[in-house]
BAFI-312700 format. One record per residue: y, z, x of N, C-alpha, C, O in turn; residue in three letters. Coordinates in steps of 0.2 Angstrom, whole numbers, plus 5000, padded with zeros to 4 digits. Layout:
YZXYZXYZXYZXALA
...
end
This chain:
482844924630483444924633483844984630484245024634MET
483745004624484045064622483745124625484145174626THR
483145124626482845184629483045194636483145254639ARG
483145144640483445144647484145174647484345214651THR
484545154642485245184642485245254640485645294643THR
484745274636484745344634484545384640484845444641THR
484045364644483845404650484445404655484445464658THR
484845354656485345364661485945414659486145444663GLY
486045414652486545454649486345524651486745574652PHE
485645544649485445614650485545634658485745694659ARG
485345594662485345604669486045624671486245664675LYS
486545584669487245594670487545664668487845694671ALA
487245674661487445734658487245794662487545844663LEU
486545794665486245854669486645864675486745914677GLY
486845804678487245814685487945844683488145884687GLN
488245824678488845854676488845934675489245974677ALA
488345954671488246024670488046064676488346114677LEU
487646034681487546064687488146074691488246134694THR
488546024691489246034695489646084692489946124695VAL
489646084685490146134682489846204683490346254684THR
489246214683488946284684489146304691489246364692VAL
489046264696489146274703489846294704490046344708THR
490346264701491046274702491146344699491546384701LEU
490846364693491046424690490746484694491146534695MET
490146474697489946524702490346534708490546594710ILE
490546484711491046484717491646514715491946554719CYS
491946504709492646534707492546604706492946644708GLY
491946624703491846704702491846734708492046794709ALA
491446704713491446734720492046744723492246794726ALA
492446694723493146694726493546744723493946784726ALA
493546754716493946804713493746874715494146914716ALA
493046884716492846944718493046964725493247024726ALA
493046914729493246924736494046944736494246984740VAL
494446904732495146914732495246984729495747024732ILE
494947004724495047074721494847124726495247174726GLY
494347114730494147164735494647174740494847234742GLY
494947114743495447124748496047154745496447194749PHE
496247144739496847174736496747254735497147294737SER
496147274734495947344733496047384740496347434741ILE
495747344745495747374752496447374754496647424758ILE
496847324753497547324755497947374752498347414755ALA
497747394745498147444742497947514745498447554745ALA
497347524746497147584749497447594756497647644758GLU
497447534760497747544767498447554767498747594771GLY
498847534762499547544761499647624759500247644761ASP
499247644756499347714753499147764759499347824759ALA
498747754764498447794769499047824773499047884774ALA
499547784776500047814780500447874776500847914779PRO
500447874770500847924766500547984766500848034764GLY
499847994768499548064768499548094775499348064780VAL
499948144776500048174783499448214785499148254782ALA
499248204792498648244795498848314796499448324798ALA
498448364795498648434797498748444804498448414808PRO
499248484806499448494813499048554816498948604812ARG
498848554822498548604825498948664827499548644830THR
498748724826499148774828498948804835498348814836SER
499448804839499348824846499848884848500348894846VAL
499548924853499948984856500348954862500048924866GLY
500948974862501448944867501749004871501749064868VAL
501948994877502249044881502849014885502848954886MET
503349054886503949024890503849034897503549084900SER
504048984901504048984908504649024911505149014909VAL
504449074915504849124918504849114926504349134929GLU
505349074929505249064936505449124940505849164938LEU
505049134945505149194950505249164957505049114959THR
505549204962505649184968504949194973504949164978LYS
504449224970503849234974503349274970503449284964GLY
502849294974502349334970502049384976502149374982TYR
501749434973501449484977500649474977500349454972THR
500349484983499649474983499349534986499549554992VAL
498749564984498449614987497749594990497349564987THR
497749604997497249575001496749635002496949695004ARG
496149625002495549675004495249655011495049595012ARG
495249705015494949705021494349755022494449815021PHE
493749735023493149775023493049805029493149775035THR
492949875029492749915035492149955034491749945029GLY
492050005039491450045038491650115039492150135043GLN
491350165036491450235036491150265042490550245043ILE
491450305046491150335052491350405052491850425050GLU
490950445056491150515057491750525062491850475066ALA
492050585061492650595066492350595073492750575078ALA
491750615074491450615080490650615079490350645075ALA
490350575084489550575083489350585091489550565095ARG
488850625091488550645097487750635097487450665093THR
487550595102486750595103486650645108486650635114ASP
486350705105486250765109485550765112485050755109LEU
485550785119484950785122484950835128485550865130GLY
484350855131484350905136484550865143484450815144PHE
484950905147485150875154484550875158484550835163GLU
484050925157483450925161482850905157482850915151LEU
482350875160481750855157481250915156481350965160GLY
480850905151480350965150480050955144480150915140GLY
479551005142479251005136479651045131479851105132ARG
479751015125480151055120479651105116479051085114ILE
479951165116479551215112479751235105479351255101THR
480451215104480651235097481251185096481651165100GLU
481251165089481751125086481951165080481551165075VAL
482551195080482651245075483051215069483251255065LEU
483251155069483651125063483351065060482851035063VAL
483551055054483250995050483850945049484350965049GLU
483650885047484050835046484450845040484250875035GLU
485150835040485550855035485850925035486350935031GLY
485650965039485851035039486551035042486751005047GLU
486951085039487651095042487651155047487351205045VAL
487851155053487851205058488551225060488951175060ILE
488551285063489251305066489251285074488651275076ALA
489751295077489851285084489451335088489451395086ARG
489051315093488651365097487951385094487551415097GLY
487751355088487151365085486551335090486651275092THR
486051375091485451355095485051305091484851315085VAL
484951245094484651185090483951175093483551165089LEU
483851185099483151175102483051205109483551225112ALA
482451215111482351245117481751215121481351185118ARG
481851215128481351185132480851245135481051305134LEU
480251225137479851275140480151295147480251255151ASP
480251365147480551395153480051445157480251485161THR
479351435155478851475158478851475166478651525169SER
479051415169479051405176479651435179479651455185ALA
480151445176480751465179480851545179481151575184LEU
480451585175480451655175480151685181480551725184ILE
479551665183479351695190479751665196479751705200PRO
480051605195480451585201481051625202481251645207GLU
481351645196481951695197481751765199482051795203ARG
481151785197480851855199480751855207480951905210ALA
480451795209480351795216481051795220481051825225ALA
481551755218482151755221482451825221482851845226LEU
482451865216482651925215482351975220482652015223GLU
481651965221481352005226481551995233481652035237ALA
481651925234481951905241482651935242482751955248GLU
483051935237483651965238483652035239484052065243LEU
483152075236483152145237482952155245483152205248ALA
482452115247482252125254482852115259482952145264ALA
483252065257483852045261484352105261484652115266LEU
484352135255484852185254484652245259485052275262ALA
483952255259483752315264483852295271484152335275ALA
483752235273483952205280484652215281484852235287ASP
485052205276485752205277485952285278486452295282ALA
485652325274485852395275485652425282486052455285GLU
485052405285484852415291485352395296485452425301LEU
485552325295486052295300486652335300486952345306ALA
486852355295487552395294487452465298487852485302GLN
486852495297486752565301486752555308487052585312LEU
486352495310486352485317487052465320487152495326THR
487452425316488052415319488552475319488952485324LEU
488452525315488852585315488652625321489052655324ALA
488052635322487752675328488052635335488252675339ARG
487952575335488252535341488952545342489152555348ASN
489352545336490052555337490252625340490652635344ASP
489852675337489952745340489752755347490152785351ALA
489152725349488952725356489452695361489552715366LEU
489652635358490152595362490752635364491052625369THR
491052665359491652705360491552765365491952785368GLU
490852795365490752845370490452815376490352855381ARG
490452755377490252725383489452725384489252715390GLY
489052735379488352735380487952665378487352665379PHE
488352625375488052555373488552505375489152505376ALA
488152445377488552385379488852345373488752355368SER
489352305375489652265370489252215368489252195362VAL
488752195372488252145369487852175364487652135359ALA
487652235364487252265359487652265352487352255347ALA
488252285353488652285347488752215344488752215338GLN
488852165348488952095345488252075342488252045337ASP
487752095345487052075342486952105335486752075330ASP
487152175334487152205328487552175323487352165317ALA
488152155325488652125320488452055318488452045312ARG
488152015322487951955320487251955316487151915311LEU
486852005317486252015313486452025306486152005301THR
486952075305487252085298487452025295487352015289LEU
487851985299488151925296487651875294487651845288ALA
487051865298486551825296486151845289486051805285ARG
486051915289485751945283486251935277485951915271VAL
486851945277487251935272487351855270487351845264GLU
487251815275487251735273486651725269486651685264ALA
486051755271485451745268485451765261485151735256GLY
485751825260485851855253486251805249486151795243MET
486851775252487251735248486851665246486951645240ALA
486351645250485951585248485551605243485451565238ALA
485251665243484751685238485151685231484851665226VAL
485751715231486051725225486251655222486251645216ARG
486451605226486551535224485951505221485951475216ALA
485351525224484751495221484551525214484351495209ARG
484751595214484651625207485151595202484951585196ILE
485751585204486251555199485951485197486051465191ALA
485651445202485351385200484851385195484851345190GLY
484451435195483951455190484251475184483951445179VAL
484751515184485051535178485351475174485351465168ASP
485651425178485951365175485351325172485451295166VAL
484851315175484251285172483951315166483851285161ARG
483951385166483851415160484251405154484151395148LEU
484951405156485451395151485451325148485451315142GLU
485251275152485251205150484551185147484451135144LYS
484151235147483451225143483551245136483151245132SER
484151265134484351285127484851235124485451235128VAL
484751205119485251155116485651185111485351215106LEU
486351185112486751215107487251165104487351115107THR
487551175098487951135095488651135098488951195099ALA
488951085101489651085104490151095099490751105101PRO
490051075092490651085087490251095081489651075080TYR
490651115075490351115069490151045067490550995067PRO
489551045064489250975063488750975058488451025056ALA
488550915056487950905051487450865055487550815059ARG
486850885055486250855058486150785055486050785049ILE
486150735060485950675057485150665059484750695055GLY
484950615063484350605065484050655069484350675074ALA
483350675068482950715072482450675076482050645073ARG
482550665083482250615087481650645090481250605093MET
481550715090480950745094480750805090481050835086ALA
480150825092479750875089479450925094479350905100ASP
479350985092479051035097478351005100477950975096PRO
478251015106477650995110477850925113477450905118GLY
478350895111478450835115478850845121479250885122GLN
478650805126479050805133479650755133479550695132THR
480150785134480850745134481050735141481050775145ALA
481250675142481550655148482250685148482550695143ALA
482550685154483250705155483750655152483650595153ALA
484150675147484650635144484350605137484750565134GLY
483650615136483450585130483650615124483750675123GLN
483850575119484150595113483650635109483050615107THR
483850705107483350745103483650745096483250745091VAL
484350755095484650765089485250725089485650715094LEU
485450695083486150655082486550705078486350725072VAL
487150715080487650765077488250725074488450675078LEU
488450735068489050715065489550765064489350815061PHE
490150755066490750805065490850815058490750775054ASP
490950885056491050895049491850885047492050895041THR
492250865052492950845050492950785045492450755045GLU
493550775042493550725037493350655040493550645046PRO
492950615037492750555039493350505040493850515038ALA
493150455044493650405045493350335043492750325042ARG
493850285043493650215041493950175047494450175048ALA
493450125049493750075054493750005051493249985048ARG
494349975051494449915048494749865052495149885056VAL
494449805052494749745056495349715052495149685047GLY
495849705055496449665052496649605056496649615062LEU
496949555053497349505057497849535061498249585059PRO
497949515067498449545072499149545069499449595070PRO
499349495065500049495062500149555057500649575056GLU
499549565053499649625048499549695052499949735050LEU
499149695057499149765060499749775064499949835064ALA
500149725066500749735069501349765064501849795067ALA
501249755058501749775053501549855051502049885048GLU
501049885053500849955052501049995057501149975063LEU
501050065056501250115061500850175060500650185054ALA
500650205065500250265065500650315060501250335061VAL
500250345055500550395051500650365044500850405039GLY
500650295043500750265037500250285032499650295034ASP
500450285025499950295020499750235017500150185016HIS
499050225017498750165015498250175009498050235008VAL
498150125005497650135000496950105002496950045004THR
496450135000495750115002495350114995495550154991ILE
494850074994494450074989493750094991493450064995ALA
493550144988492850174990492550194984492750244980LEU
491950174983491450184977491850174971491750214966GLY
492150124970492550104964493150144962493350144957GLY
493350184967493950224966494450214972494250204978GLU
495050204970495650194975495850264977496050304973GLU
495950274984496150334987496650324992496750264995LEU
497150374993497650364998497450395005497150455005GLU
497450355010497250385017497850375022498350345020ALA
497750405027498250405033498050365039497450375041THR
498450315041498350275047498350325053498850355055LEU
497750325056497650375062497850335069498150365073ARG
497550275070497550245076497550165075497250145070GLN
497950135079497850055079497650035086498050045091ILE
497150005087496849985093497349935096497649885093ARG
497449935103497849885106497549825108497949775110PRO
496949815107496549755109496249715103496249745098ASP
496049655105495749615099494949615100494749625106LEU
494649615095493849605095493749535097493949495094ASP
493349535102493249465105492849425100492849355101PRO
492449455096492049415091492449395085492349335083ASN
492749435082493149425076493849405077494249385072THR
494149415083494849405084495249445079495849425078ARG
495049505078495449555073495549615077495349625083SER
496049655074496249715078496049775073496249775067ARG
495749815076495449875073495949925071496349945076SER
495949955065496350015064495850065061495350055058VAL
496050125062495650185060496050225055496650245057VAL
495850245049496150285044495750345043495150345043VAL
496150395042495750465040495750475033496250465029THR
495150485030495050485023495350555021495350605025LEU
495550565014495850625012495250685011494650665011PRO
495550745012495050795011494750795004495150774999HIS
494150815003493850804997493450744996492950744992GLY
493550694999493150634999492550645003492550675008ALA
491950625000491350635002490950575003490450555000ALA
491150525007490850465008490150465012490050515016PRO
489750415011489150415015489350375021489550325021VAL
489150405027489250375033488950315034488350305032LEU
489250265036489050195037489150155031488950095031GLY
489350185025489550145019490150095021490550105025ASP
490250045016490850005017491350025013491350065008THR
491950015015492650035012493049975013493049935017VAL
493549965008494049915008494749945009494949985005ALA
495149915013495849935014496249885010496149825011LEU
496649905006497049865002497749865004498149915005LEU
498049795006498649785008499049735004498749685002LEU
499649755001500049714997500549675001500949705004THR
500549615000501049565003501449534998501249514993GLN
502149515000502549474996502649414999502849405005THR
502449354995502549294997503149254994503149254988VAL
503649234998504249194996504049124994504049084999ASP
503849114988503749044986503849034978503449064974ASP
504349004976504549004969504048974965503748924967PRO
504048994959503548964954503549014948503949054947GLY
502949004944502949044938502149064937501749024939PHE
502049114933501449144931501149114925501649104920TRP
500549094924500249064918499549094917499249104923ALA
499249094911498549114911498149064914498349004913PRO
497549084916497149034919496848984914496648924915LEU
496849004907496648964902497148904900496948854897ARG
497748914903498248864901498148794906498548744905ALA
497748794911497648744915497248684912496748704909LEU
497348624914496948564912496848534919497248514923ARG
496148514920495948484926496048414925495848384920GLU
496348384931496448314931495948274936495448304938GLY
496148214937495748174942495948194949496448214951VAL
495448194954495548204961495848274962496248284967ARG
495548324959495848394960496548404958496748464959GLY
496848364954497448384951497448424945496948434942SER
498048464944498048504938498648494934499148474937TRP
498648514928499248504923499148554918498648584917SER
499748564915499748604909500048564903500348514904VAL
499948584897500148554891500848584889500848634886MET
501348544890502048574888502148554881501848504878ALA
502648584878502848574871503648564871504048604874VAL
503848504868504548484867504648474860504248454856GLU
505348484858505548474851505748404850505948374855ALA
505548374844505648304843505848314835505748364832SER
506148254833506348254826505848264821505948294816PRO
505148244823504648254818504348324819503948354815GLU
504548364825504248434826504148444833504348404837GLY
503748494835503548504841502948464843502448454840ASP
503048424849502648374851502448394859502848424863ARG
501748384860501448404867501548344872501548284870THR
501548364878501548314883501348344890501448404891PHE
500948314894500648344900501148354906501648304906PRO
501148404909501548414915501148434921500748484921ALA
501248394926500848414933501148474936501748494936ALA
500648514938500748574942500348584948499848544949VAL
500548634952500148644959499948714958500348764957GLU
499348734959499048804959499248834966498948804971VAL
499648884966499848914973499348974974499148984980ILE
499249014969498849074970498449094963498749084958HIS
497849124964497549144958497449214959497249244964SER
497549254953497449324953497049344947497349364942ASP
496349334947495949354941496049304936495849244936GLY
496349324930496449284924497149244924497249214920ASN
497549254930498149224930498249184936497849184941ARG
498649134936498749084941499549074942499949074937VAL
499749074949500449064950500548984952500148964956PHE
500948954948501048884948501648864950502148894950LEU
501748804953502348764955502348694951501948664952ARG
502948684948502948624945503748604943504148634946GLY
503848554939504548534938504748554931505248534929ASP
504448604928504648634922505248674923505248714927LEU
505748664918506348714919506248784916505748794912PRO
506648824918506548894915506648894908507048854905PRO
506248934904506248934897505748874894505648884888GLY
505548834898505048784895504448814892504248864894ALA
504148784886503648804883502948774885502948704886ARG
502448804886501848774888501248804883501348864881ILE
500748764882500148794878499848844882499548834888VAL
499748904880499448964884498748964884498448994888ALA
498348934879497648934879497348874876497648844871GLU
496748854879496448794877496848734876496848714870ALA
497148714881497648654880497148584879497448534877PRO
496548594880496148534879496048514871495748464869ASP
496248564867496148554860496648504857496548474852ARG
497248494861497748454858497848394863497648394869VAL
498048334861498148274865498848264866499248284862ALA
499048234872499748214873500048174867499748134864PRO
500648194866501048164860500848194853501148164848GLY
500348244853500148264846500748314844500948354847GLN
500848314837501248364834500848424833500348424830LEU
501148484834500848544834501248604830501848594830VAL
500948654828501248714826501248764831500648784833LEU
501848784833501848834839501848904837502148924832THR
501548954840501549024839501649054846501249044851GLN
502149094846502349134853501849184854501749224850VAL
501549184860501049234862501449294866501049334868GLU
end
């Protein structure tokens, strides 16, 4: 019985020790958890006391204007003061072409010739016929003179006198006809030589010696050596604002030149619905014919707004735009978004319209670096 009592006492003592150890471990764990929460809370309370560094941004002031100017470019083409597709009026075989492409020639320069070997004997035959008729005319004059003398003396009839007079008239008419035929041959000889109608530069050469050319077929293309012109199509409302003699600016080969407005066409191009204007290029300009040229026209648009760098824009949803404005607050300069409308773009600048008052400050570059409501350090650009 004593042994049974001892065994029960030991089991009760072991259970008590187990419970005590378990309670001690749980208390230590609870103390560790409480201590960790205390440390975290202490650190959390200290964080607001550390100020975050402010972003430095460049700002500019809004300057409202009543409108803006825009330079519009209208493309045209360089053309010669005159262009002639030159050819023979008569057909025939070409014997000579005396000029080369690109050559500068004076007025009256012989350019090409046709074969005239058939015209020379024809003219000689006509001259011989004219000489025979001249002899007949001389005989008719002598006969008429004798008949006149005999008629006055009463030895010849009036009929013989009339016959001699009409014979002379027929011979003289025949001589006139032959002279006209000779003149026709001379015209054909003259038209067998191609000459320059004005000082020109040779363009395309379309035929060579030995080639048979039809009447009117182009043999050479000539361009006038006078200052070149530019033909530009303009909207009718802009063309109506110009006048002949106005000085305009053109862009040619990367250089801007002053030209003179020469003509304004009264009609519209049926394809482009534009109105053509012709400007005379200044002396000294050496453009390539057929090259493109741009006519620069400056317009003033009455639309209030302000200029800003293109980099100051922020893209929003559905095609909207905004700028990051800066306002003063008790804590310092603070940013806020302001909606704007893009009216015109000019390279790296944009003309904007918005509700910002004159003198308002906006972030001039990289507004995406700052968030709405953020405190910033401003620097005037």
